[in-house]
C-alpha positions as a Python dict, from the first residue, in 0.01 Angstrom:
ca = {
    (1, 'M'): (0, 0, 0),
    (2, 'S'): (144, 340, -88),
    (3, 'M'): (158, 592, 185),
    (4, 'Q'): (156, 978, 200),
    (5, 'V'): (257, 1222, 466),
    (6, 'L'): (26, 1502, 601),
    (7, 'Q'): (202, 1791, 760),
    (8, 'V'): (-26, 1920, 1036),
    (9, 'Q'): (14, 2195, 1284),
    (10, 'V'): (-98, 2110, 1627),
    (11, 'P'): (-400, 2320, 1723),
    (12, 'P'): (-408, 2561, 2026),
    (13, 'G'): (-480, 2387, 2355),
    (14, 'I'): (-353, 2041, 2265),
    (15, 'G'): (-39, 1936, 2450),
    (16, 'V'): (203, 1649, 2386),
    (17, 'G'): (31, 1321, 2436),
    (18, 'Q'): (-322, 1473, 2383),
    (19, 'T'): (-533, 1377, 2074),
    (20, 'F'): (-713, 1569, 1812),
    (21, 'V'): (-903, 1467, 1488),
    (22, 'I'): (-784, 1552, 1123),
    (23, 'A'): (-963, 1505, 802),
    (24, 'T'): (-749, 1303, 541),
    (25, 'P'): (-744, 1396, 181),
    (26, 'D'): (-1004, 1130, 92),
    (27, 'G'): (-1252, 1262, 360),
    (28, 'Q'): (-1183, 1010, 632),
    (29, 'Q'): (-1161, 1125, 990),
    (30, 'M'): (-849, 1016, 1184),
    (31, 'Q'): (-761, 1054, 1557),
    (32, 'V'): (-391, 1139, 1595),
    (33, 'Q'): (-171, 1197, 1902),
    (34, 'A'): (26, 1519, 1938),
    (35, 'M'): (390, 1445, 1942),
    (36, 'V'): (508, 1810, 1949),
    (37, 'P'): (363, 2113, 2153),
    (38, 'E'): (80, 2318, 2028),
    (39, 'G'): (150, 2534, 1721),
    (40, 'Q'): (437, 2330, 1586),
    (41, 'M'): (413, 2106, 1277),
    (42, 'M'): (421, 1725, 1297),
    (43, 'Q'): (407, 1458, 1018),
    (44, 'V'): (109, 1205, 1002),
    (45, 'Q'): (126, 902, 779),
    (46, 'V'): (-197, 790, 617),
    (47, 'P'): (-275, 565, 309),
    (48, 'A'): (-254, 741, -14),
    (49, 'A'): (-600, 860, -133),
    (50, 'V'): (-716, 778, -498),
    (51, 'P'): (-731, 1026, -631),
    (52, 'V'): (-539, 1261, -380),
    (53, 'V'): (-741, 1570, -312),
    (54, 'A'): (-618, 1866, -131),
    (55, 'A'): (-787, 1919, 202),
    (56, 'E'): (-772, 2092, 530),
    (57, 'P'): (-739, 1905, 848),
    (58, 'M'): (-1007, 1910, 1107),
    (59, 'A'): (-925, 1924, 1461),
    (60, 'V'): (-1117, 1849, 1792),
    (61, 'P'): (-940, 1909, 2123),
    (62, 'M'): (-997, 1612, 2355),
    (63, 'A'): (-963, 1649, 2731),
    (64, 'Q'): (-760, 1338, 2802),
    (65, 'P'): (-476, 1171, 2617),
    (66, 'M'): (-540, 849, 2438),
    (67, 'A'): (-604, 562, 2663),
    (68, 'Q'): (-459, 289, 2440),
    (69, 'P'): (-82, 225, 2487),
    (70, 'M'): (125, 275, 2173),
    (71, 'A'): (168, -46, 1963),
    (72, 'Q'): (503, -183, 1902),
    (73, 'P'): (667, -18, 1591),
    (74, 'M'): (714, -237, 1285),
    (75, 'A'): (1046, -290, 1127),
    (76, 'M'): (933, -160, 798),
    (77, 'P'): (1043, 196, 761),
    (78, 'M'): (707, 323, 653),
    (79, 'A'): (480, 116, 866),
    (80, 'M'): (140, 240, 976),
    (81, 'P'): (171, 369, 1327),
    (82, 'G'): (-12, 201, 1609),
    (83, 'P'): (-170, 510, 1795),
    (84, 'M'): (-362, 631, 1481),
    (85, 'Q'): (-697, 450, 1482),
    (86, 'M'): (-974, 517, 1237),
    (87, 'Q'): (-1289, 605, 1429),
    (88, 'P'): (-1635, 749, 1334),
    (89, 'M'): (-1645, 1086, 1511),
    (90, 'A'): (-1924, 1347, 1556),
    (91, 'A'): (-1904, 1631, 1318),
    (92, 'P'): (-1571, 1785, 1405),
    (93, 'V'): (-1504, 2164, 1442),
    (94, 'V'): (-1297, 2284, 1153),
    (95, 'V'): (-989, 2469, 1284),
    (96, 'Q'): (-897, 2728, 1023),
    (97, 'G'): (-521, 2806, 947),
    (98, 'Y'): (-390, 2464, 971),
    (99, 'P'): (-330, 2347, 611),
    (100, 'A'): (-212, 2000, 535),
    (101, 'Q'): (77, 1952, 289),
    (102, 'T'): (58, 1620, 107),
    (103, 'I'): (383, 1444, 16),
    (104, 'Q'): (377, 1118, -187),
    (105, 'L'): (630, 886, -39),
    (106, 'Q'): (876, 689, -249),
    (107, 'V'): (1156, 436, -172),
    (108, 'P'): (1472, 631, -172),
    (109, 'Q'): (1688, 544, -457),
    (110, 'Q'): (2031, 368, -405),
    (111, 'V'): (2329, 603, -383),
    (112, 'V'): (2657, 493, -505),
    (113, 'G'): (2968, 605, -319),
    (114, 'I'): (2998, 876, -43),
    (115, 'P'): (2950, 1230, -146),
    (116, 'V'): (3301, 1404, -125),
    (117, 'D'): (3219, 1705, -350),
    (118, 'L'): (3138, 1995, -110),
    (119, 'N'): (2927, 2145, -383),
    (120, 'T'): (2672, 1875, -315),
    (121, 'F'): (2612, 1998, 31),
    (122, 'V'): (2364, 2281, 140),
    (123, 'T'): (2306, 2417, 479),
    (124, 'S'): (2037, 2240, 654),
    (125, 'T'): (1711, 2413, 774),
    (126, 'F'): (1556, 2364, 1116),
    (127, 'G'): (1201, 2425, 1260),
    (128, 'M'): (1017, 2175, 1042),
    (129, 'A'): (878, 1869, 1220),
    (130, 'A'): (871, 1661, 890),
    (131, 'D'): (1178, 1532, 741),
    (132, 'P'): (1268, 1592, 377),
    (133, 'V'): (1290, 1229, 301),
    (134, 'P'): (1076, 1050, 570),
    (135, 'M'): (1214, 692, 638),
    (136, 'L'): (1151, 624, 985),
    (137, 'D'): (826, 453, 1101),
    (138, 'A'): (581, 723, 1240),
    (139, 'Q'): (590, 590, 1592),
    (140, 'T'): (968, 616, 1613),
    (141, 'A'): (960, 955, 1463),
    (142, 'G'): (698, 1067, 1725),
    (143, 'I'): (901, 953, 2013),
    (144, 'L'): (1204, 1144, 1886),
    (145, 'A'): (1004, 1465, 1820),
    (146, 'A'): (862, 1461, 2172),
    (147, 'V'): (1194, 1450, 2359),
    (148, 'N'): (1437, 1753, 2380),
    (149, 'K'): (1696, 1594, 2614),
    (150, 'F'): (1813, 1235, 2597),
    (151, 'K'): (2026, 1030, 2842),
    (152, 'V'): (2232, 748, 2701),
    (153, 'K'): (2376, 496, 2953),
    (154, 'Q'): (2616, 227, 2846),
    (155, 'R'): (2555, -104, 3030),
    (156, 'L'): (2825, -253, 3247),
    (157, 'A'): (3014, -552, 3077),
    (158, 'I'): (3090, -778, 3352),
    (159, 'W'): (3341, -1003, 3174),
    (160, 'E'): (3515, -713, 3005),
    (161, 'A'): (3565, -549, 3341),
    (162, 'I'): (3706, -879, 3503),
    (163, 'S'): (3942, -944, 3215),
    (164, 'Q'): (4057, -570, 3186),
    (165, 'G'): (3950, -557, 2816),
    (166, 'M'): (4093, -884, 2704),
    (167, 'C'): (3744, -1012, 2672),
    (168, 'E'): (3580, -737, 2477),
    (169, 'Q'): (3199, -753, 2492),
    (170, 'K'): (2954, -608, 2266),
    (171, 'N'): (2825, -265, 2379),
    (172, 'V'): (2457, -207, 2487),
    (173, 'Y'): (2321, 135, 2541),
    (174, 'D'): (1988, 220, 2704),
    (175, 'I'): (1839, 554, 2597),
    (176, 'Y'): (1609, 758, 2813),
    (177, 'D'): (1394, 1087, 2818),
    (178, 'D'): (1616, 1265, 3067),
    (179, 'A'): (1318, 1477, 3191),
    (180, 'N'): (1125, 1188, 3344),
    (181, 'G'): (1342, 880, 3306),
    (182, 'T'): (1114, 711, 3066),
    (183, 'P'): (1305, 438, 2861),
    (184, 'L'): (1291, 508, 2492),
    (185, 'F'): (1520, 282, 2299),
    (186, 'T'): (1793, 10, 2355),
    (187, 'A'): (2087, 9, 2119),
    (188, 'I'): (2277, -315, 2079),
    (189, 'E'): (2608, -380, 1914),
    (190, 'E'): (2666, -649, 1647),
    (191, 'S'): (3040, -705, 1553),
    (192, 'D'): (3279, -991, 1497),
    (193, 'G'): (3416, -1131, 1820),
    (194, 'C'): (3773, -1175, 1696),
    (195, 'L'): (3784, -813, 1544),
    (196, 'R'): (3629, -674, 1859),
    (197, 'C'): (3908, -842, 2081),
    (198, 'C'): (4190, -750, 1849),
    (199, 'C'): (4104, -405, 1709),
    (200, 'A'): (3851, -247, 1968),
    (201, 'P'): (3743, 34, 1962),
    (202, 'H'): (3842, 71, 1593),
    (203, 'H'): (3655, -216, 1480),
    (204, 'S'): (3358, -228, 1236),
    (205, 'F'): (3012, -283, 1395),
    (206, 'M'): (2644, -248, 1333),
    (207, 'L'): (2444, -82, 1622),
    (208, 'K'): (2074, -183, 1605),
    (209, 'F'): (1827, 56, 1782),
    (210, 'K'): (1534, -140, 1931),
    (211, 'P'): (1223, -52, 2136),
    (212, 'A'): (1325, 12, 2495),
    (213, 'A'): (1425, -305, 2684),
    (214, 'V'): (1604, -188, 3011),
    (215, 'G'): (1716, -480, 3228),
    (216, 'Q'): (1663, -742, 2954),
    (217, 'P'): (1960, -935, 2842),
    (218, 'R'): (2085, -846, 2482),
    (219, 'N'): (2003, -1203, 2357),
    (220, 'A'): (1640, -1135, 2442),
    (221, 'L'): (1641, -842, 2197),
    (222, 'N'): (1733, -1031, 1879),
    (223, 'G'): (1367, -1081, 1791),
    (224, 'S'): (1265, -720, 1854),
    (225, 'P'): (1212, -493, 1554),
    (226, 'T'): (1506, -284, 1451),
    (227, 'L'): (1411, 86, 1419),
    (228, 'M'): (1739, 223, 1294),
    (229, 'T'): (2086, 80, 1204),
    (230, 'M'): (2405, 268, 1262),
    (231, 'E'): (2697, 132, 1051),
    (232, 'R'): (3067, 211, 1131),
    (233, 'E'): (3356, 96, 907),
    (234, 'G'): (3650, -26, 1110),
    (235, 'C'): (4025, -42, 1068),
    (236, 'C'): (4033, -367, 855),
    (237, 'S'): (3936, -160, 554),
    (238, 'K'): (4023, 192, 693),
    (239, 'W'): (4399, 114, 758),
    (240, 'G'): (4465, 451, 912),
    (241, 'L'): (4173, 468, 1156),
    (242, 'G'): (4281, 626, 1484),
    (243, 'C'): (4579, 785, 1332),
    (244, 'C'): (4628, 1126, 1171),
    (245, 'A'): (4301, 1212, 980),
    (246, 'C'): (4477, 1323, 666),
    (247, 'T'): (4292, 1095, 411),
    (248, 'D'): (3950, 925, 387),
    (249, 'D'): (4114, 592, 494),
    (250, 'C'): (4201, 760, 825),
    (251, 'K'): (3878, 940, 883),
    (252, 'D'): (3625, 798, 1139),
    (253, 'G'): (3248, 821, 1084),
    (254, 'F'): (2910, 636, 1046),
    (255, 'F'): (2604, 582, 834),
    (256, 'L'): (2256, 578, 975),
    (257, 'H'): (2009, 360, 807),
    (258, 'A'): (1628, 349, 861),
    (259, 'G'): (1498, 15, 971),
    (260, 'D'): (1691, -305, 985),
    (261, 'V'): (2000, -345, 751),
    (262, 'Q'): (2188, -688, 722),
    (263, 'G'): (2532, -745, 595),
    (264, 'E'): (2899, -689, 679),
    (265, 'A'): (2950, -376, 858),
    (266, 'G'): (3141, -119, 644),
    (267, 'S'): (3044, -272, 307),
    (268, 'I'): (2688, -153, 282),
    (269, 'Q'): (2710, 230, 333),
    (270, 'M'): (2508, 416, 71),
    (271, 'G'): (2410, 80, -94),
    (272, 'S'): (2112, 32, 138),
    (273, 'G'): (1918, 321, -14),
    (274, 'R'): (1790, 397, 319),
    (275, 'V'): (2063, 623, 459),
    (276, 'M'): (1914, 914, 646),
    (277, 'G'): (2247, 1066, 704),
    (278, 'F'): (2611, 1010, 778),
    (279, 'A'): (2910, 1172, 969),
    (280, 'T'): (3282, 1192, 902),
    (281, 'Q'): (3581, 1398, 1021),
    (282, 'P'): (3708, 1714, 860),
    (283, 'N'): (4080, 1721, 734),
    (284, 'M'): (4330, 1652, 1003),
    (285, 'G'): (4043, 1572, 1242),
    (286, 'G'): (3991, 1926, 1352),
    (287, 'G'): (4351, 1981, 1467),
    (288, 'M'): (4367, 2004, 1831),
    (289, 'T'): (3993, 1994, 1859),
    (290, 'P'): (3821, 1653, 1833),
    (291, 'T'): (3553, 1715, 1559),
    (292, 'I'): (3275, 1527, 1379),
    (293, 'N'): (3071, 1671, 1094),
    (294, 'V'): (2704, 1529, 1052),
    (295, 'M'): (2512, 1558, 726),
    (296, 'E'): (2164, 1474, 654),
    (297, 'R'): (1981, 1346, 338),
    (298, 'L'): (1763, 1610, 160),
    (299, 'D'): (1636, 1437, -145),
    (300, 'N'): (1519, 1110, -281),
    (301, 'E'): (1793, 1048, -520),
    (302, 'G'): (2081, 1108, -264),
    (303, 'A'): (2229, 1403, -474),
    (304, 'K'): (2160, 1675, -223),
    (305, 'W'): (2276, 1654, 144),
    (306, 'G'): (2244, 1888, 414),
    (307, 'S'): (2540, 2025, 639),
    (308, 'M'): (2351, 1983, 971),
    (309, 'A'): (2586, 1983, 1278),
    (310, 'K'): (2949, 2006, 1393),
    (311, 'I'): (3025, 1837, 1707),
    (312, 'E'): (3362, 1961, 1880),
    (313, 'G'): (3513, 1866, 2199),
    (314, 'P'): (3813, 1972, 2434),
    (315, 'T'): (4180, 1896, 2365),
    (316, 'C'): (4206, 1697, 2686),
    (317, 'F'): (3942, 1459, 2816),
    (318, 'G'): (3881, 1113, 2957),
    (319, 'G'): (4102, 933, 3205),
    (320, 'C'): (4096, 1032, 3577),
    (321, 'S'): (3945, 1383, 3468),
    (322, 'E'): (3616, 1191, 3427),
    (323, 'L'): (3592, 1132, 3807),
    (324, 'C'): (3585, 1493, 3908),
    (325, 'C'): (3441, 1703, 3619),
    (326, 'E'): (3194, 1658, 3330),
    (327, 'T'): (3302, 1712, 2974),
    (328, 'D'): (3105, 1928, 2740),
    (329, 'W'): (3091, 1879, 2361),
    (330, 'P'): (2932, 2175, 2194),
    (331, 'V'): (2718, 2105, 1895),
    (332, 'S'): (2701, 2401, 1641),
    (333, 'S'): (2483, 2442, 1338),
    (334, 'L'): (2695, 2356, 1035),
    (335, 'K'): (2701, 2572, 724),
    (336, 'A'): (2809, 2411, 403),
    (337, 'D'): (3115, 2627, 364),
    (338, 'D'): (3228, 2556, 725),
    (339, 'F'): (3306, 2180, 669),
    (340, 'H'): (3677, 2222, 771),
    (341, 'N'): (3643, 2528, 997),
    (342, 'K'): (3640, 2526, 1378),
    (343, 'L'): (3320, 2675, 1518),
    (344, 'M'): (3276, 2597, 1894),
    (345, 'V'): (2949, 2797, 1892),
    (346, 'G'): (2724, 2550, 2074),
    (347, 'D'): (2396, 2708, 1928),
    (348, 'F'): (2268, 2368, 1830),
    (349, 'A'): (2291, 2127, 2132),
    (350, 'I'): (2532, 2023, 2395),
    (351, 'I'): (2653, 1673, 2455),
    (352, 'T'): (2771, 1605, 2813),
    (353, 'K'): (2984, 1312, 2937),
    (354, 'K'): (2865, 1283, 3285),
    (355, 'K'): (3072, 1234, 3594),
    (356, 'P'): (2997, 937, 3830),
    (357, 'N'): (2737, 988, 4091),
    (358, 'G'): (2852, 838, 4416),
    (359, 'L'): (3148, 606, 4524),
    (360, 'G'): (3009, 296, 4359),
    (361, 'A'): (2968, 466, 4029),
    (362, 'A'): (3324, 616, 4057),
    (363, 'I'): (3473, 264, 4103),
    (364, 'Q'): (3282, 139, 3820),
    (365, 'E'): (3403, 436, 3609),
    (366, 'A'): (3766, 380, 3711),
    (367, 'M'): (3776, 4, 3633),
    (368, 'T'): (3537, -6, 3314),
    (369, 'D'): (3442, 186, 3009),
    (370, 'S'): (3070, 202, 3104),
    (371, 'D'): (2971, 560, 3064),
    (372, 'T'): (2670, 798, 3077),
    (373, 'Y'): (2601, 1088, 2852),
    (374, 'T'): (2323, 1337, 2784),
    (375, 'I'): (2238, 1543, 2479),
    (376, 'E'): (2013, 1848, 2518),
    (377, 'F'): (1897, 2057, 2227),
    (378, 'K'): (1907, 2430, 2281),
    (379, 'P'): (1577, 2617, 2344),
    (380, 'G'): (1429, 2742, 2022),
    (381, 'V'): (1599, 2474, 1816),
    (382, 'S'): (1330, 2259, 1657),
    (383, 'L'): (1442, 1946, 1497),
    (384, 'A'): (1287, 1696, 1273),
    (385, 'P'): (1286, 1332, 1404),
    (386, 'Q'): (1565, 1213, 1172),
    (387, 'Q'): (1780, 1503, 1277),
    (388, 'K'): (1757, 1388, 1627),
    (389, 'A'): (1827, 1034, 1523),
    (390, 'L'): (2156, 1146, 1366),
    (391, 'M'): (2252, 1326, 1685),
    (392, 'L'): (2191, 1008, 1907),
    (393, 'A'): (2405, 803, 1663),
    (394, 'S'): (2671, 1088, 1671),
    (395, 'L'): (2677, 1066, 2057),
    (396, 'I'): (2762, 692, 2045),
    (397, 'Q'): (3010, 751, 1784),
    (398, 'I'): (3176, 991, 2012),
    (399, 'D'): (3191, 723, 2282),
    (400, 'F'): (3358, 462, 2057),
    (401, 'M'): (3608, 723, 1919),
    (402, 'F'): (3724, 892, 2235),
    (403, 'F'): (3604, 709, 2560),
    (404, 'E'): (3642, 343, 2480),
    (405, 'K'): (4026, 342, 2437),
    (406, 'D'): (4151, 332, 2790),
    (407, 'N'): (3920, 71, 2923),
    (408, 'G'): (3870, 262, 3237),
    (409, 'M'): (4134, 461, 3423),
    (410, 'C'): (4318, 183, 3608),
    (411, 'K'): (4449, -149, 3469),
    (412, 'S'): (4732, -396, 3530),
    (413, 'E'): (4967, -440, 3227),
    (414, 'D'): (5311, -621, 3223),
    (415, 'G'): (5317, -632, 3603),
    (416, 'K'): (5264, -256, 3630),
    (417, 'I'): (4970, -60, 3749),
    (418, 'K'): (4880, 193, 3484),
    (419, 'I'): (4663, 491, 3553),
    (420, 'T'): (4532, 716, 3276),
    (421, 'L'): (4523, 1071, 3383),
    (422, 'F'): (4360, 1206, 3056),
    (423, 'E'): (4378, 1171, 2675),
    (424, 'C'): (4525, 1441, 2458),
    (425, 'Y'): (4383, 1493, 2108),
    (426, 'C'): (4590, 1590, 1799),
    (427, 'N'): (4493, 1570, 1438),
    (428, 'G'): (4278, 1261, 1488),
    (429, 'C'): (4495, 1083, 1727),
    (430, 'T'): (4454, 1045, 2099),
    (431, 'I'): (4761, 1032, 2311),
    (432, 'P'): (4715, 894, 2676),
    (433, 'C'): (4907, 1062, 2970),
    (434, 'N'): (4972, 772, 3201),
    (435, 'L'): (5128, 709, 3547),
    (436, 'E'): (5287, 367, 3596),
    (437, 'F'): (5375, 185, 3915),
    (438, 'G'): (5558, -139, 3991),
    (439, 'G'): (5717, -378, 3758),
    (440, 'N'): (6088, -403, 3681),
    (441, 'N'): (6113, -17, 3653),
    (442, 'G'): (5939, 30, 3970),
    (443, 'G'): (6065, 234, 4288),
    (444, 'G'): (6256, 99, 4579),
    (445, 'P'): (6624, 25, 4645),
    (446, 'P'): (6808, -182, 4373),
    (447, 'K'): (6836, -565, 4412),
    (448, 'H'): (7182, -686, 4539),
    (449, 'A'): (7276, -827, 4198),
    (450, 'E'): (7209, -500, 4041),
    (451, 'M'): (7445, -302, 4264),
    (452, 'E'): (7775, -168, 4132),
    (453, 'R'): (8070, -350, 4270),
}
């Protein structure tokens, strides 16, 4: 069944979670749930009318939010959302001034290669609740649209902690609405065990975003629908990953696909035809400033891309500094001609690496790489759902690039105790500043056999 999108402005008096009624282009009445505050635009997916007739939506404010829980989202990118139920209603009141824009949906065409010509990029626009190329299912899009501050918590990997990183486990991230603690999504890593143990954190992986499953083991999530797939190409094919970011073979980044994507991580990229956006590093990785540029898809053919956001961090971060202070990573709106420029404006959002809360959390932080982050969008910055999805993927990319390398602050290596004070960034490389104790070069008086005679 072909689908179309109506762009509808939420009427006055309707808050997030409350419902109102619209009239679809074929004259049907549909009850929908407000995913954004009153006055803002939101997208509603409905079956395509035959013929498509322009119409104005009708709206009736309802006193209570919908009683039915939201249905599980389907894995198909353009699935019919659960909370929209066709119901016969009494004659609704026509609310003037809320025109619906009808968009005929198509399957995005396959794109060959990664766009490297900066002339194909234009500056992204913000303030529209509908994406230029809607590919997420409407329920996932609604969840993303309704939340302005996300918390991302990486689960503790027990065997990884015990083995001090020798047994590298797959990462699992639980994503919450930071305002009320509501679980939103759970993201699970899929990667090759041998590559993970030998190459982490520079290995290739797929990260599958699933419906929230806090507390459930990752094996129980394999049957859950995949809402989005993040793909990261690792060092087996990018030989210079983690070194000086001087060529494309040295630059880190990711692709974000709508729905479930199967295949070898790093080999799919634009070939899925469902890439919502991607991220990469500028030349030399931003110099002394760790930097990621985030781009979004603006057309069906994949010939037009929007320069959306630039994420920049401090020169020194990580290590023991995480115990006593939080690290802020400003996110700036990225103009098409600022791809390689330093901005540090922070007018878009702020990503924060949280410090541990309490002694137990501090011990866990010191001995493992289990971290907690938040991302908060600035007041007045209204983003479309897929733009927020790209920012969530960017946050997790930051964790892999910059906070997974030291496997905690303290570890034993070659009979020595090594403590990482902080990491220093330079042109795409991170250089640890360590203190070492014990071993053959430890302190204390020399042994008798080593004394001069």
